[in-house]
N, C-alpha and C positions, 0 to 999 in steps of 0.2 A: 483623336481616339487612339489609344494604344492597344496593342494586342500582346498577349503573353507569349512567351517563347514556345509553349506547348501548342498554341494555335498555329504558329509559324512552321513548326516541324512536327507533323503528326507521327513520324517515326519515333521521335523522342517519347511521345506519350505511350506508344506501344512498348517501349523498353522499360518504362516505369510501371506498366500495368501489372497488377497481381496475376492476371491470367496468362501472361507470357511465361514461357519456360524459364525456370530458375528464379523467378521473382517472388517466391514464397518465403524467402529467408527472413523477412521482417516478421512474418507470422510465426515462424519457428522460433525466432528470438524472443517472442513474447513469453515463452516458457521460462527462460532465464530472467526476464524482466519481472515476471510474476513471483518467482522465488525471491528475488531481491526486494520486491515490494513487501513481501511478508516480513522480511528482516527489518525493513524500514518501519513498518507498522508496529512491530514489537518494540523497537527502540522508541518510537513515538509514545507508545503506551507506558514504557518505563519512565520516560521523562515526565509525562503527565502524572504518573503515580508519585514520583519524587516531589513534584510541586504540591500535590494533594497532601502528602505526608508532612511536608514542611509547613503548609498552612494549618493543618490540624495541630501540629506541635506548637506553632505560634499562638493559636487560639487558646490552647491549654495553658501555655505559659502566661498569657495575658489574663486569663480567668483566675489562675492560681495567684497571680500578683494582686488582683483586686479583691479576692474573697476575704483575706484577713482584714483589709481596710473596711469592707462593708460589715463584716461580723463584729469588729471592735468599734464601729461608729455608734454615735448616740441616736441613730435613726430608729424609728419604730413605725409600726402601722403599714399603711399602703406604700409609702416611699421605700421602706426597707424591703418589702415584698417585691416591689417593682425592680429594684436594683438586684436582688437575688435571682429573680426570674431572668433578668437580662444576662447575668453571668451563667445561669444554668442553660440558657439557650445557646450561649457560646460553647459550652461543654457538649451539648447535643450536636451542634454544627461541627465541632471538632471530631466527634465520633463518626458522623456521617462522612466527612472527608477522609478519615482513616479507613472506613469501610470501602470507599471508592478506590483508595490506593490499593487495598488488598484485592479488590475485585479486578482491577486493571492488571495487576501483576500475576495473581494466581489463577484467575479464570480466563479473562479475555486473551492475554498473551499466550497462555497454555493452549487455548483453543486454536489460535492461529498457528502455533508451532506444531500441534498435532495434525492439523489439516495440511500444513506444509510438508510434514514428514510422510503423510499418507499419499499425497498428491505427486510429489517430486521425488524421483529415485535417481540419486547420483551414480554416475558410471565411475569405474575405477580410474580411468585416465581423463577425467574431467567431463563436464557437460551432464546432460540428463538423458535418461532412457526415453522419456516422453519426447524430447526434442528429436532424438534419433528416429523414433517411430514416426513422428509427424513428417520429418524430412524424407524418410524412405517412402512413406505413403504419397507425398506430393510428387516425388521423383517418378514413382511407378505410374501414378495417375496422369502425369504430363508426358510420359514417354511417347505414346502414340501421336499426341498433338505435336510434340517437338519434331518427330520424324516428318510429319506432314508439312509443318511449317518450313522445315529445312528444304524439303523438295520444292515447295512453292517459291521460296527465296532463291533457290538455285535456278529454277525455270525463269523467274522474273529477271534475274541477273543475266542469264543467257539471252533472253529476249532484248534486253537493253544493249547488249554488246552487238547484236546483229542489226 
């Protein structure tokens, strides 16, 4: 039976604990991570929109290639109608994919960018105002606890020396 290193050294667990003074930095970094995630989502939307646009264009090209063949063929009746419906369904599908492309670029990506702009406020010298506010809040909230912890650690250290 193996034990993890955190079970062997409880002090190590305390140093990694969120509640220990100064260990809130990962939480503060989430602001920068969220800002970058917005950028990544927009890029993802743009790539998907490009794929949708290409597929719509390919469907239109394919349909336009076959329409003259069908229209000039000697077919008549239900077979002609079926082939024409098949081609018109490709046109409708191309139109649907083109509208998905427009929606991804103009609506969804714009919503993410607007939310990002409203939520994150860049500072002049880098970073975000929200990160600074969160960090300041954590520092102030942990200050009394950090003082008490330091006193306890000093007294424990003094007791160990005697």
